[in-house]
C-alpha positions, -999 to +999 in steps of 0.1 A: -001+000+001+028+026+008+046+016-022+012+021-044+006+057-028+041+069-029+041+098-050+009+107-034+009+139-011-030+143-002-046+107+004-079+094+019-080+065+040-116+062+038-116+031+064-093+049+091-104+019+113-083+026+143-056+045+122-029+020+111-029+029+076-030+068+085-002+065+111+021+053+080+009+076+055+012+107+079+048+092+089+058+095+054+044+136+052+012+126+038-022+146+044-047+126+051-086+127+050-098+099+072-133+083+070-150+059+090-182+051+104-178+036+134-176+060+163-155+038+185-129+035+158-134+074+154-126+080+192-094+054+187-077+072+158-082+110+173-066+098+209-034+076+187-031+103+162-031+141+176-019+150+138-026+186+123-022+170+088-050+143+095-089+153+096-113+132+102-148+124+092-175+105+106-194+087+080-199+059+056-175+063+031-200+060+002-222+084+016-233+115+001-213+137+029-182+113+023-179+119-015-188+155-012-156+156+014-138+134-007-140+156-038-136+194-018-101+174-004-089+175-040-069+139-035-042+119-052-045+089-035-073+069-022-078+038+000-102+019+011-094-015+034-128-030+032-147-053+056-145-055+097-113-045+116-097-069+139-113-052+167-144-050+158-142-090+153-126-092+183-156-073+207-185-095+215-205-068+221-203-054+186-220-091+171-193-099+140-186-128+158-201-163+164-186-169+202-214-183+223-238-157+236-225-128+212-252-100+206-262-104+170-253-066+160-233-062+133-234-030+128-202-008+119-218+020+127-247+027+149-275+034+125-302+010+107-312-025+114-289-051+139-283-083+124-309-099+147-336-071+132-329-085+099-331-123+104-363-117+122-378-094+091-365-103+063-382-124+037-372-162+032-361-156-007-342-124+008-323-147+028-319-177+008-304-148-016-281-132+010-264-170+021-259-184-015-246-145-031-223-133-001-217-168+017-214-191-010-240-217+004-250-243-021-280-251+005-292-215+012-329-221+009-327-250+035-312-223+058-335-196+051-363-220+060-347-231+092-345-193+100-384-188+093-395-219+110-371-214+140-379-172+143-415-181+144-413-197+180-384-169+193-370-143+175-333-141+173-309-125+194-276-141+200-251-156+179-262-191+193-295-186+175-279-182+142-250-211+145-284-237+158-299-223+131-270-235+106-264-266+125-301-272+121-300-268+084-266-276+074-262-309+096-244-314+136-212-316+111-211-278+104-182-257+123-164-227+123-155-221+085-194-228+078-203-198+107-179-176+097-192-172+059-228-172+066-223-146+100-203-127+070-232-127+045-253-112+075-230-085+080-228-077+048-265-071+043-264-053+079-240-027+062-252-023+027-208-031+017-212-039-016-238-014-025-218+009-011-185-002-027-202+000-064-214+033-058-184+048-040-154+037-066-169+057-097-171+089-074-138+085-062-123+078-094-141+111-105-126+129-077-089+113-078-067+141-095-049+135-126-029+105-119-037+095-083-041+060-074-074+042-058-061+010-038-088-014-028-078-039-004-109-066-002-114-094+020-147-111+000-150-125-033-184-103-042-163-071-033-133-083-049-152-091-081-171-051-082-134-038-076-119-058-106-146-055-130-149-014-124-110-013-127-111-031-157-139-014-171-121+017-168-089+003-183-105-001-213-105+023-238-142+010-258-171-003-240-191-010-269-208-044-279-184-067-298-204-065-325-207-029-331-186-016-356-187+020-345-175+031-312-200+055-292-191+052-261-163+072-246-135+059-266-105+066-241-091+047-214-100+063-181-064+049-165-050+018-160-048-014-130-018-021-123-010-046-122-040-067-137-040-094-112-048-088-074-018-081-050-022-110-021-004-115+010+030-138+010+031-167+034+058-147+060+028-122+063+004-148+069+022-164+094+028-136+118-010-121+107-035-153+094-062-127+090-041-115+058-046-149+038-080-134+022-069-097+019-064-088-020-049-054-035-059-043-063-045-007-078-061+015-102-043+051-115-059+076-131-047+085-167-027+118-168-053+139-188-088+118-189-110+150-193-089+162-225-083+128-238-126+123-240-131+156-253-102+153-279-117+117-288-154+134-291-147+160-313-127+137-338-156+120-343-181+147-340-202+125-318-219+140-286-213+123-250-179+117-258-182+088-282-148+081-307-172+081-337-147+056-355-139+020-359-139+004-326-099-002-315-087-042-316-093-055-280 
């Protein structure tokens, strides 16, 4: 991350957490805008980093308030370290873990429905979709039915309720691996994590100064897929359908995903920090003059809307 943002001077840490990344960026002289929805994280970061070069905003990074603040900051580097923090995982009161007796909260902030409230009110179809799409569970329909059956008798309140429902649907051999990915599915739903990421990425790309870098660390296949598709799409000069002979899209790449593949932790890092094993870092460097290139392309093609107006370039 430090290498990727080495040339950046004004950096947005869109997921500030307890300030680990921000501390490293400040130490090398960057000016940082830190954003986090978790008031506990904001309080810790303020105590840990009383630095005049750090401005902190308490808000979800995808909120209108945060997007406006990022645009006004005019960054040449943006970092998103997605998912839940180690501190949130380790605090039973936050409800992210499946430890016995933990409250089913799962909110990264303090607003919106809790995990328990979603489990008690979501339709069977919604539950099945969450477990299938975000928990990679092939028996998602069976688990959704089991939850609806159990909540009719008693509402879900603690981690044990969801663990018992998982065991009831998947069998007594289900274990921590199953609990982790299915709890994660509910957490993603509670915090609207994938919707927020999809909305924020293009807004942050536009806020970047020419030549700036957008770095995203993801821990879930859904997060990584959204990031990968966005970065690769922005790196293409033409987005028209394959059989369309004339380009009518923007006609220029907005930048480049470099490297094209995700960067992952090596064995040495995983040995020190096992939670890094699922981390995937993707980088996008914005073109030096995107607006000028798009305008030149539109003028050359004499088409409105930034179209190239010529034969499509080879893939």
